[in-house]
C-alpha positions in Angstrom: -8.8 -25.1 -12.7 -6.7 -25.8 -15.6 -9.0 -27.6 -18.0 -6.4 -28.7 -20.7 -4.9 -31.9 -19.4 -6.9 -34.2 -21.7 -6.0 -38.0 -21.9 -6.3 -39.2 -25.7 -9.1 -41.3 -26.7 -6.8 -44.4 -27.3 -5.9 -44.5 -23.6 -8.1 -46.1 -20.9 -7.4 -43.2 -18.5 -9.8 -40.5 -17.3 -9.5 -36.9 -18.5 -8.1 -34.7 -15.7 -10.7 -32.0 -16.2 -14.0 -31.6 -18.1 -13.1 -31.4 -21.8 -15.7 -33.3 -23.8 -14.6 -36.4 -25.6 -15.0 -36.3 -29.4 -14.6 -38.7 -31.9 -12.9 -36.4 -34.3 -11.7 -33.2 -32.5 -11.0 -31.6 -35.7 -14.5 -32.0 -37.4 -16.3 -28.6 -37.5 -19.6 -28.2 -36.2 -22.7 -28.5 -38.6 -24.0 -25.0 -39.6 -27.5 -25.9 -38.0 -25.8 -26.7 -34.7 -24.0 -23.6 -34.7 -27.2 -21.6 -35.3 -29.2 -23.4 -32.9 -26.4 -23.2 -30.2 -25.6 -19.5 -30.6 -29.3 -19.1 -30.4 -29.6 -20.9 -27.2 -26.9 -19.0 -25.6 -28.0 -15.6 -26.7 -31.6 -16.7 -25.4 -30.3 -17.7 -22.0 -28.6 -14.6 -21.4 -31.5 -12.7 -22.7 -33.8 -14.4 -20.4 -31.5 -13.5 -17.5 -31.7 -9.9 -18.4 -35.4 -9.5 -19.2 -36.8 -12.5 -17.1 -34.7 -12.7 -14.0 -33.3 -9.0 -14.1 -30.2 -7.1 -14.9 -28.6 -7.8 -11.4 -28.8 -11.5 -12.3 -27.5 -10.9 -15.7 -24.4 -8.9 -14.6 -23.5 -11.3 -11.8 -23.5 -14.3 -14.3 -21.5 -12.3 -16.9 -19.0 -11.4 -14.0 -18.7 -15.1 -13.3 -18.1 -16.0 -17.0 -15.6 -13.3 -17.5 -13.9 -14.5 -14.2 -13.6 -18.1 -15.5 -12.4 -16.9 -19.1 -9.7 -14.9 -17.4 -8.5 -17.9 -15.5 -8.0 -19.9 -18.7 -6.6 -16.9 -20.3 -3.8 -16.8 -17.6 -2.9 -20.5 -18.5 -3.0 -19.8 -22.2 -0.8 -16.8 -22.2 1.7 -18.1 -19.9 1.9 -21.6 -21.8 2.5 -19.6 -25.0 5.1 -17.5 -23.4 7.0 -20.5 -22.0 7.2 -22.1 -25.5 4.5 -25.0 -24.7 2.2 -25.9 -27.6 -1.5 -24.8 -27.2 -4.0 -26.3 -29.5 -7.3 -25.1 -28.2 -8.9 -22.3 -26.5 -12.8 -22.6 -25.9 -15.3 -20.8 -23.9 -17.9 -23.2 -22.3 -18.1 -27.0 -22.4 -20.2 -29.4 -24.2 -20.7 -29.8 -28.0 -18.7 -27.6 -30.3 -21.0 -24.8 -31.9 -18.4 -22.4 -33.6 -14.8 -22.3 -33.9 -12.0 -21.1 -36.1 -8.2 -21.9 -36.5 -5.4 -19.3 -36.3 -1.8 -20.2 -36.1 -2.4 -23.8 -35.2 -4.9 -22.9 -32.4 -8.4 -23.5 -32.4 -10.6 -21.0 -30.7 -14.2 -21.5 -30.2 -17.4 -21.6 -28.3 -19.3 -24.6 -26.7 -22.9 -25.2 -25.8 -22.9 -25.4 -22.0 -22.1 -22.1 -20.4 -20.4 -23.6 -17.3 -16.5 -22.8 -17.8 -13.9 -22.7 -20.4 -10.8 -24.6 -21.0 -7.4 -24.6 -22.7 -5.7 -27.6 -24.2 -1.8 -27.8 -23.8 0.0 -30.9 -25.2 1.6 -33.4 -23.0 0.3 -32.3 -19.6 1.2 -35.8 -18.0 3.0 -39.1 -19.1 -0.5 -40.5 -19.9 -1.0 -37.7 -22.4 0.5 -39.1 -25.6 1.6 -36.6 -28.1 3.2 -36.6 -31.5 7.2 -37.0 -31.4 7.5 -33.7 -33.0 5.5 -32.1 -30.2 7.6 -33.6 -27.3 10.0 -30.5 -26.9 6.9 -28.4 -26.5 4.9 -30.5 -24.2 4.3 -29.3 -20.6 5.7 -32.5 -19.1 9.1 -31.8 -20.7 9.2 -28.1 -19.6 11.4 -26.7 -16.8 10.0 -26.7 -13.2 9.7 -22.8 -13.2 7.7 -22.8 -16.4 5.6 -25.6 -15.1 4.7 -23.7 -12.0 4.3 -20.5 -13.8 1.8 -22.0 -16.3 0.0 -24.1 -13.7 -0.6 -21.4 -11.1 -1.5 -18.7 -13.7 -5.2 -19.5 -13.3 -5.2 -18.7 -9.4 -3.0 -15.7 -9.9 -5.4 -14.3 -12.5 -8.1 -14.8 -9.7 -6.0 -13.0 -7.2 -5.2 -10.0 -9.5 -8.8 -9.5 -10.3 -9.8 -9.7 -6.5 -7.2 -7.0 -5.8 -8.4 -4.8 -8.7 -12.1 -5.2 -7.6 -11.1 -4.5 -3.9 -9.1 -1.4 -4.7 -11.9 -0.1 -6.8 -14.3 -0.4 -3.9 -11.8 1.0 -1.4 -11.3 4.3 -3.6 -14.7 4.7 -5.1 -16.9 3.4 -2.3 -14.5 3.6 0.7 -15.0 1.7 3.9 -16.0 3.0 7.3 -13.2 4.3 9.5 -14.1 2.3 12.5 -12.0 4.5 14.6 -14.4 7.3 14.0 -17.5 8.3 15.7 -20.5 6.3 14.9 -24.3 6.0 15.4 -26.9 3.3 15.1 -27.9 3.0 11.4 -30.5 0.2 11.8 -31.9 -2.4 14.0 -31.4 -6.2 13.2 -33.6 -9.0 13.6 -33.2 -12.5 15.3 -32.8 -15.5 13.2 -36.5 -16.5 13.7 -37.6 -13.1 12.5 -38.4 -11.7 16.1 -37.1 -8.2 17.1 -33.6 -8.0 18.5 -33.0 -6.9 22.0 -32.0 -3.5 20.7 -35.6 -3.0 19.3 -37.3 -4.6 22.1 -35.7 -2.2 24.6 -36.6 0.9 22.6 -33.3 1.8 20.7 -33.7 3.7 17.6 -31.7 4.5 14.4 -29.8 7.6 14.8 -29.1 7.0 18.5 -25.4 7.3 19.6 -24.5 4.8 22.4 -22.5 6.5 25.0 -21.8 3.5 27.2 -22.9 -0.1 28.2 -22.9 -0.5 31.9 -19.6 1.3 32.6 -18.0 0.4 29.4 -17.3 3.5 27.2 -18.2 2.8 23.4 -16.1 5.3 21.6 -14.9 2.5 19.3 -17.5 0.1 17.9 -15.2 -2.7 18.8 -15.4 -1.8 22.4 -19.2 -2.5 22.2 -19.0 -5.6 20.2 -16.3 -7.0 22.6 -18.3 -6.1 25.7 -21.6 -7.4 24.4 -20.3 -10.7 22.8 -18.8 -11.8 26.3 -22.4 -11.6 28.0 -24.9 -13.9 26.0 -28.2 -13.7 27.9 -27.2 -11.2 30.4 -29.1 -8.0 31.3 -27.0 -4.7 30.6 -27.7 -1.0 30.9 -27.3 1.1 27.7 -27.0 4.8 27.7 -27.6 6.5 24.4 -27.4 10.1 23.1 -30.6 10.9 21.3 -30.8 14.5 19.9 -28.8 15.7 22.8 -30.5 14.0 25.5 -29.0 11.1 27.4 -31.6 8.0 27.7 -31.1 4.7 29.6 -32.4 1.4 28.6 -32.2 -2.0 30.3 -31.5 -4.7 27.7 -31.5 -8.4 27.8 -29.0 -9.5 25.3 -29.9 -12.5 23.0 -27.5 -15.5 22.5 -26.1 -16.4 19.2 -23.8 -19.3 18.0 -20.5 -18.0 16.5 -18.0 -20.5 15.3 -19.2 -23.0 17.9 -19.3 -20.5 20.9 -22.2 -18.7 22.4 -22.1 -14.9 22.2 -24.0 -12.0 23.1 -26.2 -10.2 20.6 -27.7 -6.6 20.8 -28.8 -6.3 17.2 -27.6 -2.9 15.8 -25.9 -1.9 12.6 -23.5 1.0 12.9 -23.0 4.0 10.6 -19.5 5.7 10.9 -19.2 9.3 10.4 -15.8 9.1 8.5 -15.3 7.0 5.2 -11.7 5.8 4.5 -10.9 6.0 0.7 -7.2 4.6 0.8 -6.4 2.5 -2.0 -4.1 0.4 0.2 -7.4 -0.9 1.9 -7.8 -3.0 -1.4 -4.7 -5.3 -1.1 -5.4 -5.3 2.7 -8.9 -6.6 2.0 -7.4 -9.3 -0.3 -5.2 -10.5 2.6 -7.9 -10.5 5.0 -10.4 -12.4 2.7 -7.5 -14.8 1.8 -7.1 -15.7 5.5 -10.9 -16.4 5.6 -10.8 -18.4 2.4 -8.0 -20.7 3.7 -10.0 -21.3 6.7 -13.0 -22.0 4.6 -11.2 -24.4 2.4 -9.7 -26.4 5.3 -13.3 -26.6 6.9 -14.9 -27.7 3.7 -15.0 -31.5 4.2 -16.5 -31.0 7.7 -19.0 -28.6 6.6 -20.3 -30.8 3.7 -20.6 -33.7 6.2 -22.7 -31.3 8.4 -24.8 -30.5 5.5 -25.8 -34.0 4.5 -28.7 -34.4 7.1 -30.1 -31.0 5.8 -30.6 -32.9 2.4 -33.4 -34.9 4.0 -35.1 -32.0 5.8 -38.1 -30.2 4.2 -37.9 -26.9 2.4 -37.1 -23.9 4.6 -35.7 -20.3 3.9 -32.6 -20.0 5.9 -31.6 -16.5 7.5 -28.1 -15.4 6.7 -27.5 -14.7 10.3 -28.3 -18.4 11.3 -25.7 -20.9 12.1 -26.6 -22.9 9.2 -26.1 -20.2 6.8 -22.7 -19.3 8.3 -21.3 -22.7 8.2 -23.0 -24.3 5.0 -21.3 -24.2 1.7 -22.9 -22.2 -1.0 -23.3 -23.2 -4.8 -23.2 -20.9 -7.8 -27.1 -21.0 -7.5 -26.7 -19.3 -4.0 -24.2 -16.9 -5.3 -26.3 -15.9 -8.3 -29.4 -15.5 -6.1 -27.5 -13.4 -3.6 -25.9 -11.1 -6.2 -29.0 -10.8 -8.1 -31.3 -10.3 -5.0 -33.5 -7.2 -4.4 -31.3 -4.2 -3.0 -28.1 -5.8 -4.5 -26.1 -2.9 -5.8 -22.9 -2.6 -8.1 -20.8 -2.4 -5.3 -22.3 -5.6 -3.7 -21.8 -7.4 -6.8 -18.1 -6.3 -7.2 -17.4 -7.3 -3.6 -19.1 -10.7 -4.0 -17.0 -11.2 -7.2 -13.8 -10.3 -5.3 -14.6 -12.6 -2.6 -15.3 -15.5 -4.9 -12.3 -14.8 -7.0 -10.2 -15.2 -3.8 -11.9 -18.3 -2.6 -11.6 -20.1 -6.0 -8.2 -19.1 -6.4 -7.1 -20.7 -3.1 -9.4 -23.7 -3.7 -7.9 -24.4 -7.1 -4.5 -24.7 -5.4 -5.5 -27.8 -3.3 -2.6 -30.2 -4.0 -5.0 -32.9 -5.3 -5.7 -34.0 -9.1 -7.7 -32.6 -10.8 -7.0 -29.2 -9.3 -4.3 -27.1 -10.7 -2.6 -27.3 -7.2 -2.5 -31.4 -8.0 -0.3 -30.5 -11.1 1.7 -28.3 -9.1 2.5 -30.9 -6.5 3.5 -33.4 -9.3 5.7 -30.8 -10.8 7.4 -30.3 -7.3 7.7 -33.9 -6.6 9.4 -34.5 -10.0 11.8 -31.5 -9.1 12.8 -33.1 -5.9 13.3 -36.5 -7.5 15.6 -35.1 -10.3 19.2 -35.4 -9.4 22.5 -35.1 -11.2 21.0 -33.7 -14.3 18.7 -36.7 -14.8 15.0 -35.5 -15.0 12.4 -37.6 -13.0 8.9 -38.0 -14.4 6.1 -39.2 -12.2 3.8 -41.9 -13.4 0.5 -40.0 -13.1 -1.5 -43.4 -13.4 -0.8 -44.1 -9.8 -2.8 -41.0 -8.8 -6.0 -42.2 -10.7 -7.5 -43.5 -7.6 -6.9 -40.1 -5.7 -8.5 -38.5 -8.9 -11.4 -40.3 -8.7 -11.9 -39.8 -5.0 -11.5 -36.1 -5.4 -14.0 -36.1 -8.3 -16.5 -38.0 -6.3 -16.1 -35.5 -3.3 -16.6 -32.6 -5.8 -19.7 -34.2 -7.3 -21.4 -34.6 -4.0 -20.6 -31.1 -3.0 -21.8 -29.8 -6.1 -25.2 -31.5 -6.4 -25.8 -31.2 -2.5 -25.1 -27.5 -2.3 -27.2 -26.8 -5.3 -30.0 -28.9 -3.9 -29.9 -27.0 -0.6 -29.8 -23.6 -2.4 -32.9 -24.5 -4.2 -35.0 -26.2 -1.3 -33.4 -24.2 1.6 -32.4 -20.9 0.1 -30.3 -18.5 2.2 -32.2 -15.3 2.5 
C-alpha cells in the first residue's frame, strides 16, 4: 500500500497510512539511537537465521524485499511523473539512520514491518508549500496519478510472474495429461488413515480404473471420486505388472461448502513440463483464486471470530477451518520456514503472497492504493470543460476509520489464531 499520504501535523485529520508522526521530521536521530537501533535489527535477523533457522530467515527477507519493491514502484513512477518525493524509508517507527540526497531523505526506522514513500500533496487535506503545488500528486494528470498509485501492485504482479516463471522453467510442473502413479497416501483431518491406506493401496501403484471408469488422466479419477462421498468403489491397480482389486469406502470431505468423496492419494506424473509460458498462466490462475479470496474475506473473518474463544488446537491444512480461515504473516512465516520447506516451496509461497497482496491493495477504499485510484477516477469523471474537479477527501474519513478498524480486527485475530491454533 502506498504509505506516503501523510496529513500534516497542524491538521486534525488521520494519516492515510502508517508513517509515524514526528515533532520535527528533519531532526536526525541521536547517535546512540542509531547504534542501538541498527544493533536491534541486525540482532533480530541474526536470531532468525541462527535461532529459528535459515528457512525462516529467507522467507522473512523475501517479505521485506517484496514490500520494499512495492514502495520502490511508487517512488520511481512518482519521480518519473514529475511529482515531488521527500522521503523513502525502510521500516516504520522511530528514525534510526538517514541521509539526504537531492532533496530526498533516505533512511531506516526501527520496526521492520514495512516501508513508505512520502509524496507531497496526496489529497486536499495534505497541505504543501505554494512552490510545491505544481509538483503535488493531487495536481497531476489522471494518467500519471493512476500510474503512480497502481505501481505498488504492479510491482507485486511483476515479482509474481518472475517467480512463477523461474519455478516453471527450473522446477517444472507435472504434465497432468501424462501417465501417473501413486506417490504417497494422505491422512484424514483427524490423523486417521485415508481410505486408500485402509484398503491396502501402496505408493508406486498405478490405478487402472475405479469401478468401470478408466483413470488415464488424474482428473478422471478425481472427478469420479468427488461425486461419490461415503460410497463403496472398486479400485483396480497395476502393481509390478500384476492387477490387484481393492474394495474402498470413500471418506467425505467438505470443499467450498459441498460434501465430496475422498480417496487419499498424491499422484506422481511421469512427465515434467518446463514451459516458461506456464509462469504467466500460473499468475492468471492464482489471480482468480486471490480475487475470490478477497471477495470472501469479510465472511471468512466473521466465521473466524468464534474460533478466538476456543482452546488451543493444531489445525490440519486439509481441514475446512484451514482452507477457509485467513492466515496472518505469522502463519505465512511459519509455513515458509517449516520442516521440509524447500527453496521452491518458498518461491511459490512468495509468488502467491505477491499476487494476493497486489489485488488486495487495489480494494477501492482508503487507505488502500485502490482507494486513491477510485478518488482519482471520480475526480476525472467530475472534471468537465477544462475545469479540474478535486474531491474533498475529508468526507471519506469515516470510511477510512471503518476500513482501518476492519484491518485491525483482521490483523490481530489472524495473528492470535495462528499462535493458539496453528495450521500444521
